[in-house]
N, C-alpha and C positions, 0 to 999 in steps of 0.2 A: 503494501501500501505506500502510495506517495502522497507529501503533503503532511498537515499535522493531524496527530493522531488524537481528534477531539470528533465526538458525536456531531457537531453542526460540520464539522469540514465532510465527514465521510458520507452524510445526507446530502450534501451539496455534489461531492465528485458521483453516487449512486443516482441522484437527479438527471445529472450530465449524460452518463453512460448508461443508464437504463431508463430512461423519460418514460418510455411508451411500455414498460414490462411491469407485471403487476404486484407489487409490492406489500398490499391488506387486500383480506377478502372476509367479508362479515356478511349476514343476510342482508342488514341494512345497505349496505356500500361496499364500493370495491375501491380503490386507490392505486393507479399507478406510482412508480418513484416519481417524476414529475407532480403529480397532483398531490402525494404527500407532502414533498417539500413544499408545495404552495399552502397547503392547509397548516404545516405547521409555522409557518411565518407569519401566517395571520392569527394564530394562536398564541405567538409567541409576543405578536403587538399587541394584542390584550394583555397578554398577562403582563409587560411591561407599562401598559398603559394604567393598569391598577396600582402600581408604584411599586412594583416588585424590582428591586434592584439587582444586578449582577453579585453573586454570593449568598443572595437570600433563598430560604428554602421553599418551596414547592411540594406540598405533600398530595398525594394522590390515594383515596379511599375508595377504591370501587373494582369490580369484576374483570374479567377478559371484554371489553368493547373494544371499537374501533376509537374510541374517545381517548384511552389507557394511552394507547402508542401516540397519539398525535400530543395529547397532553406533555408526556414524558420527554418526547423529542423537543417540542416547543419551549418547555421547562428550560432544556439545556442550552436551546437557540438564542434564549434571551438573557444566557448567562446564568443561569439560577441553579440553584442543587436539589435533586430530587430526593424525595421520602416516601418511598413506598410503604402504605400500613396495610396490614393484612386483614381482608376482609371479614375474617373469622373472631375480630378482636372486639372484644364491648366496647360501649362508649368508654367508660372508664380506663380501660388500658389505650384507645386512640387518643383519649384526652393526654394521657401523661406523656405519647409521644410528640404530640404537636405543642405542647408548652414546652418540651426540652429543646426542641428544635425552634421552637420560636418562629414558626411559619405564620407569614402573613395571608397565605392563600391556601385553602383546601379545594382540590376538585374531588367531589364526590359522590358516590352513589344515590342514586334515586330508592325510591322502595325496593328490596332485594330479598329475595326467600321469604316475603310477606313480612319483613322486619322494615323498621327505618332507623338504625341505630344512630345515625347521623342526628337526628333529632334529640336524641340524648346526650349529646357533649355538652360538657360543664362548661359554657361560654367565659363565665366567670375565672376561670382559671388560665384563660388564652387570650390575654389582653392584646399580645402581638396580631393575632387574627383577626384581618380585617374584611376576608369575604369567602365565601364559601358559594362554588360554583357545583351544582347539581346535573350530573349526566342520567339523563334516562336509562333504564336498564328495562324492567317490567311493565312500565308503563311510561306515557310520555308527562312525567312529571317534572322534567330537567330544566334547567335556565343555561344549558349550554350556548345555544343560539343568540338570547341576549346578549352573554359574555363576551361574543364575538361581535356582535353589534354596539358593544359599548364602545369606551375611551379606548384609542388606539395611537401607539407611538408611531412616526412617520417609517416608511418600509427602510430606510436609508440606515434610521436608528438600530432597526430589527438587526440588520445584515452586520451593521458595525460591531453591535453584542455578539452576535455569533463568530465573526472574524478574531475578536478581542479574546476568544476563549482559546483558555493553553492547555498543552496535555496534561501539567500537573496540576491543574485547577481539580477539587471537588467536584464530582460528577454526581455522586450521591451517596445518599446515608441510609443503609439497611439497618434495622434492627433485629439483634439476635440475645435474647436470653442467659445470662449469666450464672454462676454457680451461687452467688451471692441472692438469687433471687430477682433483679433487678434489672431489666434488661439494657443493652448498651448499644450504641449507634456507632456504627462501622463506617469510617469516611474512606472513600476509593476514589481515584483520580481517572481521568477519562482514560488516560492511557493505559490504566490498569485494567478499568472493564471492558475497552475495547480488545485491548490484546488477549487478555484470556479467554473471553467469548470467541476471538477469532480462532484461538489454539484448540478449542474443543469442537467449533465449526470442523476446521481442520481435519479431526480424528475421524469425523463421522465423515468425511468428504463432502461438504454440503457445498452445491454449486446453485447457480442463478436457475437450474432447469429443475431444483426441490421445490417442491410444496410441502409445507413444515404445519401440522395442526398442533396448534398450542393449547392443550388441555392444562400444564402446568398453570397456576396462576401469576399473572405481572408481576404481583408483591413481593414473589419470590426469585431468588438467584435463578433458577431452574426457569422460570417465565420470562425474566427482565432480560438478565445476561445472556444465557444459553436460548432464548428466545428472540425476544426483540433485536438486541443488538446484534446475533448470529445472524439471523436475515438481514439485518441493513447491512451488513459488511458483504454477505454474499451474492445476496441479489436473490435471495431464495422467497417465495411468496409465502406468507405469514398468514394462518386460517387460525384465529382464536375460537375457543369453544367457551362459551360463559362458566358453564360449570358442567363436570362431566357428568355425560348420559350416553352410556355405552352404545344404544342405538342411534342416538343422534352421532356418535362419534363413527360408526361404522356406516351410518348415510355419509359423513363427510368425507370418506376416504374414498367411497365409491364414488360421489358427486365431483370430488375435486382431483381425482386421483393421487392423494395425497401419498407422498414418499417417506417423510420424517414424522415420526411420532415416539417422542419421548414421553416418559412418564415413570413415575413409580412402581413395584412391580404388581400392587391391586389392580392398576389398570389392563393388565395384558392379562392376567389371571381371570379378571372380569370379562373381557372379550373372549379368551378362550371357551369360557363356561359360560357363554350366553346362547341361549337355546336358538337367536335368530341370526346366528351369525353365519350360517349357510347362504342368508339370502341376501348376502353383499357380496360384491367384487372386492376382495380386498388385496389383490395380487399386486398392486400397484407400490406397496409397502416396501422400502428397503432399507433402513436404517431405523433403530431404537438404542436409546440410551437409558438405562435403569440404575438404580440403587435405594440408598436411604433405607435399606432394609436386608434380611438376611434372605439371598436368593436361591432357593434348589436349581440343580442343573439343569433336571427335566423341564424347569421353566424357560430356561434359555434354548433348550433343545425343542419346544414345541413352539417357541415363539419362531425359530426359523422355520421347522417342517409344516407347521399347520397356520403361521400366521403370514407367511411368505418372507420374513425378514431376512436380508441379505448380510446386514450388520447389526448385530446386538451387543453392548457395549456396557460395562458398567466404570462407575467413576465415584473418586470419593474428593468430597470438597467442603470448605467451611467458608463462611462470609469474611472471615478475618483474611481469606487468601483469596479474594476477590470473587467467590463463589465456588473456584476451583482447586486443583491439587494435582491430582491423580487421573490417570485413564486407562483400560483396557484400548486396547490397537485392534482394527479390523481384522487382523492375520491371528488374532490369540482365539483358541480352544475353548468349546462351550465348558471346559472343566475350571478352566485359568478365568473365564468372564466371570463365572459364578462364585467361584469362591476367593476371587481376590479384587483389588480395586484399580489394578493396573500400576503403568508407571508415571513419574511426574511428567507434567505438562505445564506449557505455559512460561516458561524459562524456570521452573520451579528445583531448587534441589532439596532432597528429602534424606534424614538420617534418622535413625532409633536411638534416642538418648537413654542412655545406661541400661543397655538391655540385661535381662536377666538371664538364667541358664537356657529357658526356651528360647533366646532371641527377641523376646518382647521387651517392649519399653516404650517412653513416649513419643508419637510420631512430631517431630519438628520440621517445618519447612523454612526455605529463606529463598529468596528470590524480588526481582521488581515489581512482584505483583503482589506480596504483603502489605496488607492495611498500611494507612497512614499513619492509624490512631483511632482511638475512641473518642465520642465526642466528649468535649468539655470533662475529660478522666484520665489525665496525664498517669496517675497512679496505675490504673487499669492497664493502662496503655504499657508502660514499663513491664509490668508484672507479666503481661503476655508476649511483648516482643523485646527480648534481650537485647544489651549493647552493641552484639556482632549481627543484627537483625535475624534473628532467628525467631520462626513465631512457634510459640510454646502452644501445642494445639488442644492440650488434655485427653487427647485419645491414646490408648495402648495400641501397638500395633508390631508386625513383624515382615521382614522382606525376606523373600524366597532367593532362591540363586540366581534368578533374571530380573531382578528386581523389583518384584510384584510386590505392592502393599498387601496386607490381611489388616482389618482391623478387627483386634480380639477383645478390648474392653474398651470401656468409656473413665477416664479419670474422674469426670463430673458426673457419673451417673446418670447423663442425659439419655433418652430413650426416643424412637422414633415410632410415631403415631400419623399412619397413613401419609407418611413422606414427610412430616413435619417433626422439626424438631422437639421436643418437650423437656426443658429442663425440670426436676423434681423442687430444688429451693422455691422456684416460683410459685409453686402450687401450694407448696408446705405453708408457704407465709401466708398465704390466702386461707387457708384452712386454720391457721392461727388465729384469726380472727373471727370465726365462728363460734358465739358465745356456745359454751359448755366443752369446748375441745379444750384437753390441756395438754395434750401433744401430738404431731404427725408427722409420718414419714411418709413417701411417695416413691413407688419405684415402677419399672415397666415390666408385663409381663405377656407372654406370647397372647397373639390373637391371630386367628387366618388370615383375617381380610384385611385388617390394618399393621399386620405385623408385629408391632407392641400396641397396647392401651394401657393404662395408669391405673395402681392399686393402692389407695390409702390406706394406711395402718393410723387408725387413731384412739387415743386413750381419750376416755370422757373424765370431764371434773367429776367430783362426787356431786350426787344427787342429780347430775344432768339427763336429760331425757333425749336425747340423740339416738337416730335409727341412719340406715345406708340411704335412703329416700333422702331424707334432710341433708345429710354432707353433699350428696350428690347435686341436690337441687340449689343448693348454695353457690358450689363451685360453678354451675352454669351460669348462675347469675355473675359472676365475677372475673369468669376465665372464657377464653373462645373454647368451641367445643371438643377441640383435638386435644387441650390441656386438661379437661376435665377426667377426673378419674370414673373407671364405669364400675369399680367395686370398691368396698369399703370392708375391710377387717378390724374388728376393737381388739384390743388388748388392755391388759392391766398397765402393762408399762412397756417402751420400747425397749431393744437388745443396744446395750451402749457398752463401749471400750473403756479403758481406764481413764481415756482423756475426756470422756462425757460425749462422744461422738456417736450418733447414732451405724449401728453394725449393720449395713445393708445388706451383707451378704447372709446373714441370719433371715434377716424378714424373705430373701428371693428363695433359700430353701425353705419357709415357710407357706409361700406362695405355691 
């Protein structure tokens, strides 16, 4: 790639080189790369017209619609920083993200899945938030058109802002929960988000001939960087799906001749087992990437034999590494793909720190795509990235003779539910606020469809009248659904070591 490694520069180049090639296809509208750039420039002028300055943060709290893509690229084009917000977050969780980023503009969903969490935001805790733009999702209740028709800066100012963006400027802040229970905002630069996503696309041999069905949510690295940015840089056509519906996904594959379909293992398992699969022509499928859970070898083999994927890969990454880290390669056999996370990509070096007698130790990464740092948290940054630039992932792994990484455990006790990371400390802090709870601990337990789900171990206060239904209902009020424990075990006391820490290995044995 020539020129500046910034999102505006890439969009400008693609609008020139692929002006009439389809960039984006949704049920509502389709846009070529030339049309996409025009939409982005108009939205960027409106963003700037609302008083958003270069370096300000713009949050997007919405599912996979064409508006998300335009708003994302327009944020960058206006010189601002993107803050994706998980659509599964409660208003309480979203308020915290918006307050800490001091965002002046939120582009948010209208009613979605029958609810309107945006209406429940604590505006009193958000003094910096000047405007909420609502995009229509399930009904025509948005004001996107009014936003575009409102105040705008001149086209020359928009183009000037885009040209002024530099590769080392912060492009996005994605939030990831930490072991302390409080989420951390990860700062990444344009050069990092773009180069890492380009390396991911290269492993999958993605080109402008590909049609990419994006089921992964745009608020996640897997949807934003491995989706929007990967397609932007390769010229592949992006086809977002609002939410995962297996029959709708198969219909989209057939209608659009989809070639690329990444996702967590549950998606492929659902498609393979769906009774209507034989009705659809899925032979166009070429490339799949999965991960975020333990993957049986037979699933990889069935994806290739029954879903016709030529290439099936697995990968390992984390937000602090721009969303990436390691990845298998097209030439790897099914056993390697199913049982390892592949080799480093995107310029990363990898080492296993202080390995034990089995070769297992902490996975550490080094390279140009290690995060710039955590938002407003230099202490946490210093604790995670050492003075030599090595990122301490908190994951335990081993390397085989070929350099393939296998994750064997998690120092941070994180588990993965339906492709989403869940940090028990965050859930435990919520449970601790429930009247009647004296002590609580959470672990992940296997679940066939989602990979892992939470199980809470709760110690009641004396005379407390708590049951499983009450604990789960309280959790749902304060946490995203993937973080909410699915079961509760009541104990007289939690097992603790001499230092007073909960012994989660004992809880796992009890589970």
